[in-house]
Steps between C-alpha positions, in 0.01 A plus 500: 500500500556610857856576417388738228285707730792517741753609252306749297690784650832347357354499162414863525858561634634322207285713267641812676853394468464411133339838430787659688755327308331605162494860632873491546541425125217737389561802734157640415330487849227281368578161625611622838142618546378152392741362765346729764152370411633153516644563853175640627318191359755293679428671825139418443569152438710465822191639676291213348284728273314309219683470158242727306542775755877455480483561115290800562740646752782429252316679209388799717850550668687466168276743336523747803881472485502544113277811520637658824870402545615442136455859364704674773765230487542537122519887532778459776698268269471713199607817703801323669813634343719240326865507568739436224709201560807319369650665175189718467610690811821599338347690216516879562813462741826679458816309417850586451700397177798281594605402149414697171141403403469447130280297264746204567464509873628674818469494873305702746479498875125475579369463861827383625551241216688494186274457196567451130358793322423652155379836413126585432393566142635841387825470696825363355721492800526616865830590657659348816399690812174642360169465677228315304151408552365140446222514236438129500644143596551278204585159636816563701597831328401835610391728231616856596480851387670818639346653804346826420689810613381674805278813444655826444338628810736252699798706412337834554420425867876484573574128466811451323471115440223334313 
């Protein structure tokens, strides 16, 4: 049983790694606090602290991390702005009609790429060269609507082009 006493710190390290892997899946900042407690107990085991005290160190440090570090981490994660990615990032962008867009299809140039398109509900067709706004992406098809006209104040300020 000498080998068990000499390798207790490895068992705590394995527990910390396991909790860390579970945290990667859950992303709730719970298991990472358990992993921190296991690391603290592992350090205690490496310093040849008796097993009952290692368990107490694990429990106290895990509890302290759960109460002290987890709430601010959760607030930080909830306040971090999320960035739209992939096709969701294209919604709300302007596009240019390359081929008349009807219920049967059409083409638009969107973010430097040519996309198949169809008009948004309430619109029957969009003419070539018109500016449109992407309302959603449906598979590989952009659903588009005409861009709103600039406000009247734009023309009153001496601007001749929209």
